[in-house]
N, C-alpha and C positions, 0 to 999 in steps of 0.2 A: 338304435341307441337313444336313450333319453337325453333331454337337454342337459340335465345335471351330469350325467356320465360323460357326455361330449365335452362339457365345461372342464371337468376334472382331468380328462385326457389331454386336452389342449394346454391347460395350465401346467400340468406336471411335465409335459414335454417342453414347454416354453421356458420353464424356470428350473431346468435340470442343469447342474454344474458339476463338471469333473474335478475341478480344482477347488480351492477354498472359497467359501461364500458366507455372506451374512444373511440372517433371516430377519426380514422386516416385520413379518406378521403372517396372518392366514388369509386366504382368498374368501371373498363373499359373493354370493349369488342371490338375487332377489331379497337383499337385506339380511341374509342369514350367513353366518360363518360356516364354511365347509371344512370339517376337520381333516387334518393331514394333507391339505393342499397349501403348501407354504410358499411365500414369496421370497425367493432366494436371489440375492444379487452377487454375481461373481466378483471376487476381489480384484481380478486382473482387469476389469473394465471400469474400476472406480477412478482411474486417471482420465476417463472420458468426461469428467465433470458432471454436474447435476443441478437441478432446480427443486426447491421445496417452496411451494406456494400455498396460500389459503388465507381466509379472513382471520381477523383477530379472534383468539379463543378457540380455534378449531384443532389445535394440537401440533402446530409446527415446532414449537420448542421441544416438546417431548420426542418428536421424531428425530430432531437433531441430536438429542441426548441419547436416544437408542443407537443411532448410527455411530456416534462418538464412542459409546461403550463397546460396541461390537468391534470397531476398528482398533481401539486400545487393546482389547482382549487378544487380537491377532498380532499385536506388536507393531501397530501402525500409529505413529504420532498424529495428533490433531491440533489444528490452530483454529480457534473459534473467536469470531468478533462478537462480543456480547454487548449489544447496545442497550438492551432493556434491563440488563443486570439480573436476569432470572435463570442463569445457566450454571451458576457456581456450585449448586448442590451435588453435582457429579462427583465432587471430592469426598462425599460422605455416603455411607451405606443407606439404602432405602428401607422402607417398612413394607412388610407383607400384609396388605390389606385385602379385605374380602372381594372388593370390586376388581382388584388386580388379578387375584387368583382365579376368579370366575371368567374373566376375559381370556386368560391363558388356557383354561380348561376348554373353552370353546374352540380355540385354534390349535389345541394339543401341542403347546410349547411349554416345557417345564419352566417354572419361575423360581429364581433365587435372588437374594439381595447381594449387592457388592458395592464397593467404592473403587475409585480409579485415581491414579496419580495425576496431580494437577499443579500447574504453575499459573500464577496470576500476574498478568502483564498490564502495563499502563502507558498511555501516551501523555498523561497529564500528571497532576500531583496526587492522584489516588495511590493507595498502598499497593505495591506490587513491583515487579521487575520493570525498570524504566527502559522504554524503547527509544533509541536515538539513532540518527544518521547524520553524517557531515554533508555539507554542500558539495564538497569535492567528490564524494562518493556518488552523488546524483549525476554529476557531469553536466555540461552545458546544454545538451539536447533535452534530457529529461527535465532539467530545471526550467528550461524555456517552455516546455509543454505544460508543466504544472501551472506556470504563470499565464498561460494562454497568450504568448507573445507572437507578434508577426515576424516575418523574415528579417526585417531590419533590426528589430529589437533583439531577436535571437542572435544575430550577428554580433551585436554589442556584448551579449552575455559570453559568446565564444571568445571575444577579445579579452574580456575580463579574466576568464579562466586561463587563457594563454599568457597574459601578463603575469598572473600570479604563479603560474608554472615556471615561467622564465626567471622570475625573481625569488623562487623558492618560498612563496607565501602561502601557507595552507589556508584554504577556505573551509572553516569548520562550522560556523553558525551564521545567523542572519546579520549580526552586527559586523561580521567580516565583510560580507558582500556589499552591505550598505556603505561601509567605510571606503571600499574600493571605488564604488560608483561616485561618491562625493569627491574622492581624490582625482579621478580621471576627468571630472568636470571642472575642478577648481585648481588646486595646487599642482597637480601633475598633468594638466592639460597639454602643455607644450611637449612634455616627454612622451605622452601617448601619441600625439599627432605625428611626431618625428618617426616613431618606430612602428605604429600600428594604423595610422590614418586618422582623419578627423572624425570626431564623434559629436553628434548633435546633443545639446543640453536638453532639448525637449524630449528626445528619445530616452535619455537616462532618467529624466524626471518621470516619465510614464512607467518605466521599469521599477523605479523606487516606490511609486504609489502602489503598484501591484504587490511588491514585497511587503509593504506595510499592511496591506489588506490581509495577506496570508499570516503575518505576524499577529494581527488582532484576533485571529481565530485560534491562537495558541501554538503556532508553529515554532515560536522561539524556544518552547520546551522540547520540541522534537529534534530540531537541528542542533547538533553538538556532539560531544564525546562523553562517555565511551560508546562507540557504535556497537549496535547489536549484531552478533554473529548468528546467522540463520542456522548454523549447525547446532546451536543450542535448542532449536525446536525439535531436533531429531533424537530425543532422549528416551530411555526406557527405565523402569524401576527394577528393583531386585527380582521381581517375579516375571520380568519380560514384557510387562504391559507398556504400551506406548504412552507417553505423557500427553495429557490433554491441556494444551496451552490456551488459556482464556484471556483475551485482551479486554479489559474492562473499559467500556466506552460510554458509560451512562452520562457522562458530562460533556460529550461532544456531539450530541444530536443536532445542535444548532450550529455546528461548525463543519459543514459538508466539505469545504475545500481542504481542511486539515485531514479529514477522513480519506478523501480520494487521493491526496498527496501521499499519505502513508501507504494506502493500498497499492498504488502504482509502484512506489519505491520498493515495497516488499516483494511484489510479483516479479519486478525487474531483477532484483538482487537474487531471488531464488532461481530465476531462469539463467542468470549469468553464472552462478556459482555451482549449481547442481550438475553432476555429470549426466550424459545421455544414458537412458535405461532401456529404451525400446519397449518391447512387449514383455514386461516383467510379470511375475505371478501375483504381485500385489503392489500397491502404491507405496512410495517412500513417505509421503505426507499428504494429508487431506485438509483443505481450508474450507471453513464455513463462514460466509460473509452475510451476516444478518442485516436486515433493512437495506438491501442492496440498492434500493432506489436512491439512497443518499449519495451513492457514488455517481449514478447515471444522470440524475436530474440536474445536478450542478456542473457536470463535466462538460468541457468544450468538445467540439467535434474531434480536434486533434487528440485530446486525452482519451476519448472514446475509441478512436482508431488504435491508439497505443494499447489500451486494455484488451481490445478484441484480438490484436496481433499476439499479445503475450498469452492469452487464454488458448489460442490455437496452437501455439508452439510449446507451452509449458508441460503438456501431457507427456511429451517424449522424455521429460526428466523424471517421470514417475510421480507427478504432482496432480492431485485432483482438486478442483475448485467447485464449491457448491454455493449457489446464490439463493438466499432466502428473502422472500418478499411476499406481499399480500396478493398481488396480481401479476401473472406472467408477463403482461403487457408492459410492466415496469422495466423489463430487460430488453435492450436493443436487439433487433432481429438477428444481427450478425453474431452476437454472443449467444442468443437463445439457440441458434442452429448448432452450436458446439456442445450442447448439454445432452449427454447420453441418458442419464437417469432423471426421470421427472416424477416427483411425488406431489400430487395435487390434493390438498385438503379442500374443504367446502368453501364456496364463495356464496355471497348473499346478493339477491337481486331485489333492490329497493326502487330502482329507477330504470327508465328505458336505456340509459347509458350503461347501467350495470348489466342488463340483459344482453346488450350488444357485446360487452366485454366478455361475458360468459360464453357466448356463441363463438367468439374469436378464440377464446381459451380452449374450448372443446375441439376446435379445428387443429390445434397443435398436437393432439393425441391420435394414436392409431384408431381406426374404426373397429368396432366390436359388434359381433352378432348377439352378444349377451347384455349389452348396456346401451341406453340412450345417453350418451356422455353429457350433453348439455343439461339434461334434466337431473342426472345423477349428481353432478357437481354441486347443485343447490340443496340436495337432500342428504348428503353425507353427514354422519354424526361426528361428535367430538372423538378424535383418535381414529378416525377412518379416513382413507385417502385412495385416490386413483393412482396406480403405479404403472409405469412402463420403463424398461431399462434396456441394456444391450446384453445379449448373451456372450459367451466366450468367443464366438466367431464375429462379434460386432453387429449382429442382426437384432433389430428391435424385438423385444418380447411382447407377448399379447398384453393388451390393456387389462388390468385387473383391479377391482375394488378390494381393498385390503383392510382388515381389522388389525391395526398396528399393535405390536407387542408393547408392553409397558417398560419404562426404564427400571433398571436394577438399583440405581442410585437414588438419592433423595430428590423428590420432585418439588423442591423448594430451595430458596437461596441460603447461603451461608450467613451466619451472624458475624458481626464485626470482630468478636473474639476469635471465631474460627478462621477468619481471614488473616488476622494477626498471627495466629498459630502457624498457618501455612507459610506465610512470608518469613517468619522467624526461623523456619527450618530450610528455607530456600538458599541454595548455593548461588543461584543467579541473581538474587537480590543483592547479595554481598558483592557480586562481580560487577554489576551495572549501576548500582545506585549512588556510587561516588561520582559527583560531577567534576569533570576535569576542564580547566580553562587554560590550556597551555598557550604559549606565544604563537600567534597566527597573524593573518593579514591585518587585523585591526591594530594589534599592538605594534607590528612592524612598520606600518604606515604612519601610525601616530609618532613613533620614534623618528622616522625619516622626516616628517613635517617639522617636528620640534628642532631636529638637527639643522635642517635647511634654514629655519627661521633664526636660529642662533648664529649661523654663519653670516647671514645678512645683517643681523644686528651688530656683530663684531666688526664687520666691514664699515658700517655706518659710524660706529663709535671711533674706529681708527681714523676715519676721515675727519670726524669732528674734532678729535684731539690733536691732529697734526697742526704745528704752529704756522702762522701766516708768514710768508717770505718778506724780507726787508726790501726797501726801494732799490738799493744797490743790487740785490740779488735778482730782482725783477728786470732791471736795466741790463745787467750782465747776460741773463738768459735770453733776453730779446736780441741783443747784439750777436750773441753766439748763434742764435737761430737764423739770423739774417746772413751772417758770413759763412755759415755751413750749408746754406740752401743751394740747390742746383742752379737756380737762376743767377745768384750772386757769383757763383764760381765761374759759370759760363761767361758772364760779363767781364769778370776780372781777367780771364784768359784772353778775351777779345781785345781789351785795352793793352795787355802785355804784348800780343802779337803785333799790334800796330806800332808800338814803341820799337820792337826788334826790327821791323821792316825799315824803319827810318835809319 
């Protein structure tokens, strides 16, 4: 059997799927596309997570677009973190250009244009569905981990949550928790010490500074009401296509703490609310996290451990998480080990460190008799990638160089007018974009402090307005005090007894 025939046989066996599957592209050998050898990824393994890596300009965004289109076509909703702002074109039909049709002819995959249902979401003031969460929904443990607090500081956060629960004070936004911290350090210090124990002012000061740091990165826009319901990510259009939910993050690239805060809260909420699915035929939702290094570079060890734990457990809920980054080494090894599908676009070797990183990257992929992986990674063209996945039995598929199929939707961004059009038709924009500031801990404590101050003032005024007693009243009170005292009475009884004895 020739090398080519052996290659075709191994690949066709390795990428056969009995159930539903998505086609990423066609296999390549010695730089040439092999017709009718398609790289198929089983739908039932997409909750085993994935990695999409490669240098800038090698085709990562188009790969995400293709995956999202295929998932949407199967009725699987998608959540995409769009940090560079170049993903929104999926909402509009693409154009059939000659270079696209030529590519599809080489890999023998029919090409047609299509658009897909899109919701535009935002963490900031950009146009779109506002994403919010309350402090109470985070809970003391998760909130402490986001702030990277030590055990003592985390204990104080737990006391704050307990105090607010006991007194029915909702913690909705950052001004609520800052107000409580100030209160337990100042006006309510005695009350807190009596019921919950002594709290150090230096500890609350440290917590407050960390909250302010988070606030400066825009978290004041994220914390509050109306809280986003994750079930609104699991929607379909009238044709049964899953919605592609795009979170526009172009203005928070320099705010990694806000990004990691949002990501952890989202993953935690999805894990807590979604029911167990086990081995389902397809995932319920797939998340694409672009520029994943923004999460991991700035995250504390505690936060990294939390993310790793959630990634391990969330697949049982039917949720797939895909990390997109330039270099796989950006992903912690504990998380990287959980990623079943790996799509590696080209890396460039300009320095000795680059070559070392490429060697380490190649070692993360299965060995192949058809490729020298470390060499191939640097020679892949735009829109080409090394792929390995899990088959339906959970066994890694053979490593294959793939010519990726082209997106069916627009390979460019939406205009501002098109963004406005999508938002004007969105039911979720109307649902979530009204900001609510109901009575919560801030207002309730403010009222309590004012009320306490008014009572103290009234007592002082009453004391000041009370008339001074006259000299006769003072003398009378003094005499009465003396004659009614225990000492005076005992003396009087003593004298009386002596008189009676006589």
